[in-house]
C-alpha positions in Angstrom: 169.0 136.7 119.6 165.7 134.8 120.2 164.3 137.8 122.2 165.2 140.2 119.4 163.5 138.0 116.8 160.4 137.7 119.1 160.2 141.5 119.4 160.7 142.0 115.6 157.9 139.6 114.9 155.4 141.4 117.1 156.5 144.8 115.6 155.7 143.4 112.2 152.4 142.0 113.3 151.4 145.3 114.8 152.4 147.1 111.6 150.4 144.6 109.6 147.4 145.2 111.8 147.7 149.0 111.2 148.0 148.5 107.5 144.8 146.3 107.5 143.0 149.1 109.4 144.1 151.6 106.7 143.1 149.1 103.9 146.6 148.9 102.6 146.5 145.2 102.2 149.6 144.7 100.0 151.8 146.3 102.6 150.0 144.3 105.3 150.8 141.0 103.5 154.5 142.1 103.1 154.8 142.6 106.8 153.0 139.3 107.5 155.4 137.5 105.1 158.4 138.8 107.0 156.8 137.8 110.3 156.2 134.4 108.9 159.9 133.8 108.3 160.7 134.7 111.9 157.8 132.5 113.1 159.4 129.5 111.3 162.6 130.1 113.2 161.4 130.9 116.7 158.5 128.4 116.9 156.5 130.7 119.3 152.8 129.7 119.3 151.7 133.2 120.2 153.5 134.5 117.1 152.0 131.7 115.0 148.6 132.4 116.3 148.7 136.2 115.6 150.3 135.5 112.1 147.4 133.2 111.1 144.8 135.4 112.7 145.9 138.6 110.9 146.4 136.7 107.6 142.9 135.3 107.9 141.5 138.7 108.8 143.1 140.4 105.9 141.8 137.7 103.5 138.3 138.4 104.9 138.7 142.1 104.3 139.6 141.5 100.6 136.7 139.0 100.2 138.8 135.9 99.9 136.5 134.2 102.3 137.3 130.5 102.0 141.0 131.2 102.3 140.3 133.3 105.3 138.3 130.4 106.9 141.2 128.0 106.4 143.7 130.4 108.1 141.3 131.2 110.9 140.6 127.5 111.5 144.4 127.0 112.0 144.5 130.0 114.3 141.6 128.5 116.3 143.5 125.3 116.9 146.5 127.2 118.3 144.3 129.5 120.4 142.7 126.4 122.0 146.1 124.9 122.8 147.1 128.1 124.5 143.7 128.6 126.3 143.5 125.0 127.5 147.0 125.2 129.1 146.5 128.6 130.8 142.8 129.5 130.9 143.5 132.2 133.5 145.4 134.3 131.1 143.2 137.1 129.8 144.9 137.3 126.4 144.4 133.6 125.8 140.7 133.9 126.6 140.6 136.8 124.1 142.4 134.8 121.5 139.8 132.0 121.4 136.8 134.3 121.7 138.0 136.8 119.0 139.0 134.0 116.6 135.5 132.4 116.8 134.0 135.8 116.4 136.0 136.4 113.3 135.0 133.0 111.9 131.4 133.9 112.5 131.8 137.1 110.6 133.4 135.3 107.6 130.7 132.7 107.6 128.1 135.4 107.6 129.8 137.1 104.6 130.0 133.7 102.8 126.1 133.6 102.6 126.1 129.9 102.0 124.6 127.8 104.8 125.7 124.5 103.2 129.3 125.5 102.9 129.2 127.1 106.4 128.1 123.7 107.8 131.1 122.0 106.2 133.5 124.5 107.8 131.7 124.4 111.1 131.9 120.6 111.2 135.7 120.9 111.1 135.7 123.4 114.0 132.8 122.1 116.1 135.0 120.0 118.3 137.1 123.0 119.4 133.8 125.0 120.0 132.7 122.3 122.4 136.1 122.2 124.1 136.1 126.0 124.5 132.7 125.9 126.2 133.8 123.1 128.5 137.1 125.0 129.2 135.3 128.1 130.3 132.9 126.0 132.5 135.9 124.4 134.2 137.5 127.8 134.6 134.4 129.1 136.3 134.4 126.2 138.8 137.5 127.7 140.3 135.9 131.2 140.6 132.2 131.1 139.8 131.5 134.9 140.3 134.6 136.2 138.4 133.0 138.9 136.1 136.0 138.8 133.7 135.6 135.0 133.2 131.8 135.4 132.9 131.9 138.2 130.3 134.5 136.5 128.1 132.5 133.2 128.4 129.3 135.0 127.4 131.1 136.7 124.4 132.5 133.3 123.3 129.1 131.6 123.5 127.6 134.4 121.4 130.3 134.0 118.8 129.7 130.2 118.6 126.0 130.8 118.4 126.5 133.1 115.5 128.4 130.4 113.6 125.6 127.8 114.3 123.0 130.3 113.2 124.8 131.1 109.9 125.0 127.4 109.2 121.3 127.1 110.2 122.3 124.5 112.9 119.4 125.3 115.2 119.7 122.1 117.3 123.3 123.1 118.1 122.5 126.8 118.7 119.5 126.3 121.0 121.4 124.7 124.0 123.9 127.6 123.9 121.1 130.0 124.7 120.5 128.3 128.0 124.2 128.6 128.8 124.0 132.3 127.8 121.1 132.9 130.0 122.8 131.1 132.9 125.9 133.4 132.5 123.7 136.5 132.3 121.9 135.5 135.5 125.3 135.3 137.3 126.3 138.7 135.9 123.0 140.2 137.2 124.0 139.2 140.7 127.3 141.1 140.4 127.6 144.8 139.9 128.4 144.4 136.2 127.1 146.9 133.7 124.4 145.0 131.9 123.5 147.3 129.0 125.9 145.9 126.5 125.0 142.3 127.4 121.3 143.0 127.1 121.8 144.7 123.7 123.7 141.7 122.4 121.1 139.4 123.8 118.4 141.3 122.0 120.3 140.9 118.7 120.7 137.2 119.3 117.0 136.8 120.2 115.8 138.6 117.0 118.1 136.6 114.7 117.8 133.2 116.3 114.0 133.5 116.8 113.5 134.5 113.2 115.6 131.5 112.0 113.7 129.1 114.3 110.4 130.4 113.0 111.5 130.2 109.4 112.7 126.6 109.8 109.7 125.5 112.0 111.5 125.2 115.3 108.8 127.0 117.2 109.2 125.4 120.5 112.9 126.4 120.5 111.9 130.0 119.6 109.3 130.2 122.4 111.8 128.7 124.9 114.4 131.4 124.3 111.8 134.2 124.2 110.4 133.0 127.6 113.8 132.7 129.1 114.7 136.2 127.9 111.6 137.6 129.5 112.5 135.9 132.7 116.0 137.4 132.6 114.8 140.9 131.9 112.3 140.5 134.8 115.2 139.7 137.1 117.2 142.7 136.0 114.1 144.9 136.6 113.6 143.3 140.0 117.1 144.5 140.9 116.8 147.8 139.2 113.1 148.7 138.6 114.0 152.0 136.9 116.2 150.4 134.3 114.8 152.0 131.1 116.9 150.0 128.7 115.8 146.7 130.2 112.1 147.7 129.8 112.7 148.4 126.2 114.4 145.0 125.6 111.6 143.3 127.6 109.1 145.0 125.3 111.0 143.7 122.3 111.0 140.1 123.6 107.2 140.3 123.9 107.1 141.7 120.4 109.1 138.7 119.1 106.8 136.4 120.9 103.8 138.2 119.5 105.2 137.8 115.9 105.6 134.1 116.5 102.0 133.7 117.7 100.9 135.8 114.7 102.6 133.4 112.3 100.8 130.6 114.1 97.5 132.5 113.6 97.0 132.6 117.3 95.8 136.2 117.2 94.6 136.3 120.8 98.0 135.4 122.2 99.7 137.7 119.7 97.6 140.7 120.7 98.1 139.8 124.4 101.9 139.9 123.9 101.8 143.1 122.0 99.7 144.7 124.7 102.3 143.8 127.3 105.0 145.3 125.0 103.0 148.5 124.5 102.2 148.8 128.2 105.9 148.8 129.1 106.7 151.6 126.7 103.7 153.7 127.5 104.3 153.5 131.2 108.0 154.5 130.7 106.8 157.6 128.7 104.2 158.5 131.4 106.6 158.1 134.3 109.5 160.0 132.8 108.2 163.1 130.9 111.4 165.2 131.6 113.2 167.1 128.9 116.9 167.2 128.1 118.8 169.5 125.7 118.9 168.2 122.2 122.1 166.4 121.0 124.6 168.7 119.3 124.5 166.6 116.1 120.9 167.7 115.4 120.6 171.0 113.6 117.8 172.8 115.4 117.4 176.2 117.1 119.8 176.7 120.0 118.9 175.2 123.4 115.6 173.8 122.2 114.5 171.2 124.8 113.5 167.8 123.6 112.0 164.9 125.6 114.5 162.1 126.0 111.5 159.8 125.4 111.4 160.7 121.7 113.0 157.3 120.8 110.3 155.6 122.9 107.6 157.3 120.9 109.1 156.1 117.7 109.4 152.5 118.9 105.9 152.8 120.4 104.5 153.9 117.0 106.3 151.1 115.2 104.9 148.6 117.7 101.3 149.9 117.2 101.8 149.4 113.5 103.0 145.8 114.0 100.0 145.2 116.4 97.7 146.3 113.6 99.4 144.1 111.1 98.3 140.9 112.8 94.7 141.6 112.1 95.1 143.1 108.6 94.3 139.9 106.7 91.4 139.0 109.0 87.8 140.1 109.5 89.0 142.3 112.4 90.4 145.0 110.3 88.8 147.6 112.6 91.4 146.5 115.1 94.1 147.1 112.5 92.7 150.6 111.9 92.7 151.4 115.6 96.3 150.4 116.1 97.5 152.1 112.9 95.6 155.3 114.0 97.5 155.2 117.3 100.8 155.1 115.4 99.7 157.9 113.1 98.7 160.1 116.1 102.2 159.6 117.6 103.9 160.6 114.3 101.7 163.6 113.9 102.2 164.6 117.6 106.0 164.5 117.1 105.7 166.7 114.0 103.5 169.2 115.8 105.5 169.3 119.1 109.0 169.2 117.6 108.8 170.7 114.1 112.5 171.6 114.0 113.4 168.0 114.6 110.7 166.0 112.8 109.5 168.5 110.2 112.3 167.3 107.9 113.1 163.8 109.1 113.5 161.4 106.3 113.1 158.4 108.6 109.8 159.7 109.7 108.7 160.2 106.1 109.5 156.6 105.4 107.5 155.5 108.4 104.5 157.6 107.3 104.7 156.1 103.8 104.7 152.6 105.2 101.7 153.4 107.4 99.9 154.9 104.5 100.3 151.6 102.6 99.0 149.7 105.6 95.9 151.9 105.8 95.4 151.4 102.1 95.6 147.6 102.4 92.6 147.6 104.8 90.7 150.0 102.6 91.0 153.2 104.8 91.8 155.6 102.0 91.2 158.7 104.1 93.8 157.8 106.7 96.2 156.7 104.0 95.8 160.0 102.3 96.4 161.8 105.6 99.7 159.9 106.1 100.8 160.7 102.5 100.0 164.4 103.1 102.2 164.3 106.3 105.0 162.8 104.2 104.5 165.5 101.6 105.0 168.1 104.4 108.3 166.5 105.4 109.7 166.7 101.8 108.3 170.2 101.3 110.2 171.3 104.4 113.4 169.6 103.1 112.9 171.3 99.7 112.5 174.6 101.3 115.8 174.2 103.0 117.5 173.0 99.8 115.5 174.3 96.9 118.1 173.2 94.4 118.2 169.6 95.5 116.2 167.6 92.9 116.1 164.6 95.3 113.3 166.2 97.3 111.3 167.3 94.3 111.4 163.8 93.0 110.4 162.4 96.4 107.4 164.7 96.3 106.5 163.5 92.8 106.7 159.9 94.1 104.3 160.7 96.9 101.9 162.4 94.5 102.1 159.2 92.4 101.2 157.1 95.4 98.2 159.4 96.1 97.1 159.1 92.5 97.4 155.4 92.5 95.6 155.2 95.9 92.4 156.7 94.4 92.8 155.3 91.0 92.4 151.8 92.5 89.1 152.9 94.1 87.8 154.7 91.0 88.2 158.1 92.6 88.8 159.6 89.2 88.9 163.3 90.0 91.1 163.0 93.1 93.5 160.6 91.3 93.8 162.9 88.3 94.4 165.9 90.5 97.3 164.1 92.3 98.7 162.8 89.0 98.7 166.4 87.6 100.6 167.6 90.7 103.2 165.0 89.9 103.5 166.2 86.3 103.7 169.8 87.6 106.8 168.9 89.6 108.4 167.3 86.6 107.7 170.5 84.5 109.4 172.7 87.2 112.6 170.7 87.2 115.6 171.7 85.2 117.3 168.5 84.3 120.6 168.1 82.5 120.5 166.9 78.9 121.4 163.4 80.1 118.4 163.4 82.4 115.9 165.2 80.2 114.7 162.1 78.3 114.1 160.2 81.6 112.1 163.1 83.0 110.0 163.3 79.8 109.4 159.5 80.1 108.2 160.0 83.7 105.7 162.5 82.5 104.6 160.1 79.8 104.2 157.4 82.4 101.9 159.7 84.4 99.9 160.5 81.2 99.4 156.7 80.8 98.1 156.6 84.4 95.6 159.4 83.8 94.6 157.6 80.6 93.8 154.5 82.5 91.4 156.5 84.7 89.3 157.3 81.7 89.4 153.8 80.0 85.9 152.7 80.9 83.9 156.0 81.2 85.6 158.1 78.6 87.6 155.9 76.3 88.1 158.8 73.8 89.8 160.9 76.5 91.9 157.8 77.5 93.1 157.5 73.9 94.3 161.1 73.9 96.4 160.6 77.0 98.0 157.4 75.8 98.6 158.9 72.3 100.4 161.8 74.1 102.6 159.4 76.0 103.4 157.1 73.0 105.9 159.3 71.0 107.8 160.1 74.2 108.3 156.4 75.0 109.0 155.7 71.3 111.8 158.2 71.3 113.1 156.9 74.6 113.0 153.3 73.4 114.9 154.1 70.2 117.6 155.9 72.3 118.0 153.0 74.8 115.9 149.9 73.9 117.4 147.9 76.8 116.1 150.4 79.4 113.4 148.5 81.2 111.4 151.6 82.1 111.4 152.8 78.4 110.4 149.5 76.8 107.8 148.8 79.5 106.3 152.3 79.0 106.2 151.8 75.2 104.5 148.5 75.5 102.0 149.8 78.0 101.1 152.7 75.7 100.7 150.5 72.7 98.8 147.6 74.3 96.4 150.0 76.1 95.7 151.8 72.9 95.2 148.5 71.1 92.7 147.4 73.7 90.8 150.8 73.6 90.6 150.6 69.8 89.5 147.0 69.9 86.8 147.7 72.5 85.6 150.6 70.3 85.5 148.3 67.3 88.2 150.3 65.5 89.8 147.1 64.4 92.0 148.6 61.8 93.6 151.0 64.3 93.9 148.2 66.8 95.6 145.9 64.2 98.3 148.5 63.4 99.0 149.0 67.1 99.4 145.3 67.8 101.6 144.9 64.7 103.9 147.6 66.3 103.7 145.7 69.6 105.0 142.6 67.8 107.8 144.5 66.3 108.9 145.8 69.7 108.7 142.4 71.3 110.7 140.8 68.5 113.4 143.5 69.0 113.4 142.9 72.7 113.7 139.2 72.2 116.9 139.7 70.3 118.2 142.0 73.0 117.1 140.0 76.1 118.7 136.7 77.2 116.6 133.7 76.1 116.1 132.5 79.7 114.4 135.8 80.6 112.2 136.2 77.6 109.3 134.2 78.8 109.3 135.3 82.5 106.3 137.2 83.6 106.9 139.9 86.1 103.5 139.7 87.8 101.9 137.4 90.4 98.9 135.3 89.9 97.1 133.0 92.2 98.0 129.6 90.8 95.9 127.6 93.2 92.6 127.9 91.3 90.6 127.4 94.4 87.3 127.1 92.5 86.1 130.4 93.9 83.5 131.0 91.1 80.1 129.8 92.3 78.3 126.9 90.6 75.8 126.0 93.4 73.1 128.5 92.6 73.9 131.1 90.0 75.7 128.7 87.7 77.4 131.7 86.4 81.1 131.7 85.6 81.5 134.9 87.6 85.3 134.7 87.6 87.7 137.1 89.3 89.4 137.6 85.9 87.7 139.3 83.0 87.1 137.2 79.9 88.0 140.1 77.7 91.4 140.1 79.4 91.1 143.8 80.1 92.9 143.2 83.4 95.4 140.8 81.9 97.4 143.5 80.1 100.7 143.6 81.8 103.7 145.6 80.9 105.2 142.6 79.3 102.5 141.5 76.9 104.2 138.4 75.6 104.4 137.5 71.9 102.1 134.6 72.2 99.4 137.0 73.5 100.1 139.4 70.7 99.8 136.7 68.1 96.5 135.8 69.7 95.2 139.4 69.5 96.3 139.7 65.9 94.4 136.6 65.1 91.3 137.9 66.8 91.6 141.3 65.0 92.1 139.7 61.5 89.0 137.6 62.2 87.0 140.8 63.0 88.2 142.3 59.8 87.1 139.2 57.8 90.6 137.9 57.0 90.2 134.4 58.3 93.3 133.1 56.5 95.5 135.5 58.4 93.6 134.9 61.6 94.3 131.2 61.4 98.0 131.9 60.7 98.3 134.1 63.8 96.5 131.6 66.0 98.8 128.9 64.7 101.8 131.0 65.7 100.4 131.8 69.1 99.8 128.1 69.8 103.3 127.1 68.5 104.8 129.7 70.8 102.8 128.4 73.8 104.1 124.9 72.9 107.7 126.1 72.7 107.5 128.0 76.0 105.9 125.1 77.8 108.5 122.7 76.5 111.3 125.0 77.7 109.7 125.7 81.1 108.3 122.3 82.0 111.0 121.6 84.6 109.8 124.7 86.4 106.2 123.9 87.4 105.3 127.4 88.6 106.2 129.0 85.2 104.5 126.2 83.4 101.3 126.7 85.4 101.5 130.5 84.6 101.8 129.8 80.9 99.1 127.1 80.7 96.8 129.3 82.8 97.3 132.1 80.3 96.6 129.8 77.3 93.4 128.7 79.1 92.2 132.3 79.7 92.8 133.3 76.1 91.0 130.2 74.8 88.1 130.7 77.2 87.7 134.4 76.3 87.7 133.5 72.6 85.4 130.5 73.1 82.9 132.7 74.9 83.0 135.4 72.2 82.7 133.0 69.3 79.9 130.9 70.9 77.9 134.0 71.7 78.3 135.1 68.1 77.3 131.6 66.9 80.7 131.2 65.0 83.0 128.2 64.7 84.9 128.0 68.0 87.3 125.2 67.1 90.4 127.4 67.3 89.4 128.6 70.8 89.2 125.0 72.0 92.8 124.4 70.8 94.0 126.9 73.5 91.9 125.1 76.1 93.0 121.7 75.1 96.7 122.8 75.1 96.2 124.1 78.7 94.4 121.0 79.8 97.0 118.7 78.3 99.8 120.6 80.0 98.2 120.5 83.4 97.4 116.9 83.1 101.0 116.1 82.2 102.1 118.2 85.2 99.7 116.3 87.4 101.2 113.0 86.2 104.6 114.3 87.2 103.5 115.8 90.5 100.5 113.6 91.6 100.6 114.9 95.2 100.0 118.5 94.1 96.2 118.9 94.6 96.4 122.4 93.2 96.9 120.9 89.7 93.8 118.7 90.1 91.8 121.8 91.2 93.0 123.5 88.0 91.7 120.7 85.9 88.3 120.7 87.6 88.1 124.5 87.3 89.1 124.5 83.6 86.4 122.0 82.7 83.7 123.7 84.9 84.3 127.1 83.2 84.2 125.7 79.7 81.0 123.8 80.6 79.5 127.0 81.8 80.2 128.8 78.5 78.5 126.0 76.6 75.6 125.9 79.0 75.0 129.7 78.7 74.6 129.3 74.9 72.3 126.3 75.3 74.8 123.8 73.9 73.9 121.3 76.5 75.4 118.3 74.7 78.8 119.9 74.8 78.4 120.6 78.5 78.2 116.9 79.4 81.9 115.9 78.9 83.1 119.0 80.6 81.0 118.6 83.7 81.7 114.9 83.8 85.5 115.7 83.7 85.1 118.3 86.4 83.0 116.0 88.6 85.6 113.2 88.3 88.4 115.5 89.5 86.2 117.1 92.2 85.3 113.6 93.6 88.9 112.6 93.9 89.6 115.9 95.7 86.7 115.4 98.1 87.8 111.9 98.9 91.2 113.3 99.9 89.7 116.1 101.9 86.2 115.0 103.0 85.7 118.0 105.3 86.2 120.6 102.5 82.7 121.9 101.8 84.0 123.9 98.7 84.5 120.6 96.8 81.0 119.5 97.8 79.5 122.8 96.5 81.2 122.3 93.1 80.3 118.6 92.9 76.7 119.7 93.5 76.9 122.3 90.7 78.4 119.8 88.3 75.8 117.1 89.0 72.9 119.6 88.7 74.2 120.7 85.3 74.8 117.1 84.2 71.2 116.3 85.3 69.9 119.1 83.1 72.2 118.1 80.2 71.2 114.5 80.2 67.5 115.3 80.6 67.6 117.5 77.5 69.6 114.9 75.6 66.9 112.2 76.2 69.1 110.3 78.7 66.6 110.7 81.5 67.9 107.8 83.6 71.4 109.3 83.7 69.9 112.7 84.5 67.9 111.2 87.3 71.0 109.5 88.7 72.9 112.8 88.7 70.0 114.7 90.4 69.7 112.0 93.1 73.5 112.2 93.8 73.0 116.0 94.1 70.3 115.4 96.7 72.8 113.5 98.9 75.4 116.2 98.5 72.9 118.9 99.4 72.0 117.0 102.6 75.7 116.8 103.6 76.1 120.5 102.9 73.0 121.3 105.0 74.4 119.4 108.0 77.6 121.3 107.8 75.9 124.7 107.7 72.4 124.2 109.2 71.7 128.0 109.6 72.6 128.8 106.0 69.7 129.4 103.6 72.0 128.2 100.8 70.7 124.6 101.3 67.1 125.7 100.9 68.0 127.7 97.7 69.8 124.7 96.3 66.8 122.5 97.1 64.4 124.9 95.4 66.5 124.8 92.2 67.2 121.1 92.4 63.6 120.0 93.1 62.3 122.2 90.3 64.8 120.6 87.8 64.0 117.1 89.1 60.3 117.7 88.7 60.9 118.7 85.1 62.8 115.5 84.5 60.1 113.4 86.1 57.4 115.0 83.9 59.6 114.1 80.9 59.6 110.5 82.2 55.8 110.5 82.5 55.9 110.3 86.3 53.5 113.2 86.8 52.5 112.1 90.3 56.0 112.2 91.8 56.7 115.4 89.8 53.7 117.0 91.5 55.1 116.1 94.9 58.3 117.9 94.1 56.4 120.9 92.8 54.7 121.2 96.1 58.0 121.0 97.9 59.3 123.8 95.6 56.3 126.0 96.6 56.9 125.3 100.3 60.5 126.2 100.1 59.7 129.3 98.0 57.3 130.5 100.8 59.9 129.9 103.5 62.6 131.7 101.6 60.3 134.7 100.9 59.7 134.9 104.6 63.3 134.6 105.7 65.1 136.4 102.9 63.7 139.8 101.8 65.8 139.7 98.7 64.8 136.3 97.6 63.9 136.0 93.9 62.4 132.8 92.9 62.8 133.2 89.1 64.9 130.4 87.8 66.6 132.9 85.5 68.1 134.5 88.6 69.2 131.1 89.9 
């Protein structure tokens, strides 16, 4: 009777496994429930194990992950009991290995490292016992390939569990065990390809995790050992192509690690080794083989079996160039990228039937074009995009009714247009944008798609309009006005569609700016009133938590990159007219601000004051809501500052009351001060405070309101001094301290506070000497001395110390002569300084 029950249970388990494979889970669980009743009666551990395993596996397949882990955890306990008693049995070795592998798969699907750690902690003891069990088994037969391969598989599964739980210190020692097993397998006649492939996957995943979490020594150790292992395989089999590829990958991973550490010399050295391996393989094995049957090309066309090597080689050249892309050595990037491009072009020319319509190649060309663009090589970027066009044109020729390829062509033309738009190549950009529109016009969409297609055309009209914004604003207006009704109709049909409402807002805000710049304030006012209507409508439709989020990136560090040492000109990277601050989401606070400015231009100060009040209230509201999120708060306060600064500069240059502009500045300053109190270790906030004050001081200085400059430069200097004390080697802080002191010296001198002015100039002398020591070959120190001595001489004359003033005048003349000799472009006029 017991034998019959045993057989019935296994038939039910097999049936359940088949049902799981066919995704018929209800039937699978029915079979498992029946098997469970038999298991309760016969008490067979093998049946209990399989029952728990298949239940856990089925739960995994239907995404009931935590239930799956509980069941697999119980299966693991039984599998260990079986394996520990009879480790020689192949099925028991498979039980424990496969169970741990399934646990790893479920943990990966869970995508929660913290929860994974909790489950792993309950199983870790059995993991350790399993490793020890295999090691004991191998003592009885150290060279047994079956034992070694199953041990290797089990180690890999345990390693995956640790990696998913980000338990690097537990995972790292397993790699050494894995390498030891692989070395033993090398000595046997075991087929190594599968093991080396698995090792490469582990290297890539574990190495990335180590680098991400800062375990660089552990990453380097496993890379070095892998390189050692691959070397031993090649010593035994020098012609092993696969091993050469994996060795090149290991060098590539090592190169990426060195690149992250900014050790570019080491990174390039590793990439060269990787490239050399692939290049030598291609050179040594140029033979051709018939193309695979699954590639549709002309019959019996021969193709080199090294084609995959060419693709990997091109990819590796691309990555080699990437390590120099953000450095001064961009010519190296260009050389490596060019090698990659030559390989892609060569494959297209040599094997047009295979690569002429290869979507993967098209994607690689697009990525390469972007990399060329990033280093400013527009010609090469354009060439890559044109090659990509060729691929999609070939695909379209094969399937002329397939709109996917037409739309891909339009995407590439958009990229080409954007490429030259960014570099002010107006005619080229326009030609590419018009090609994009031509494709849209030749499509025959369904009624459902027609509006989206029209919106795409309108979006391209906006892009063309942007090209003309500065040189021909009237032409720009025509394009944006052409796009506006299309987006208006699209928005009315589907206001929640992001593309539609972004397009409508872009059309409106760009028109508003063009009208404003052309002093057509009435037109601009009507446009911004419509912007406000749309934003209020969107605010009702969009969740409150997303209504203030800005979908663009800014540099929040405010690294004081504007120069105050010599030119004393707030030559900021952002434009004070906010022409470059118009994003697709022009927030309501900015719209209120613009309406305030426009009403002021039209002479309605009462309305202007009301709109500025609403803008400031909204800023207050957003900051209060966002304050727990420092990054968003910095964004919002930075925007308030930029608006206030632009308005302050405008009103001061027009000799108008600027008190409303200061409210934006004071709001931003107060917010960042409060943030700094909360996060006193964040030096970026202190840099912002110094930068804010410097820039406001510059505006007052430029309109000769020197009394107003003094509190701003004093505030800036106070913050800069604290920053410099925390980082004495940072010359940037010294430069800005020098600029603040020089401006303070001038301000105090004019305000009849000569002693204070003298004190500031003398502090500036000391700073200039420190700066000169740090960069002795730089003429900047002489130029600063020229300016500072001249200002100091003026102060001394005001203090009736003509004798000392004359000494400094002579020093100024000597410095002027030296600078004229050493710098052909030197201009001694103080206006230039």
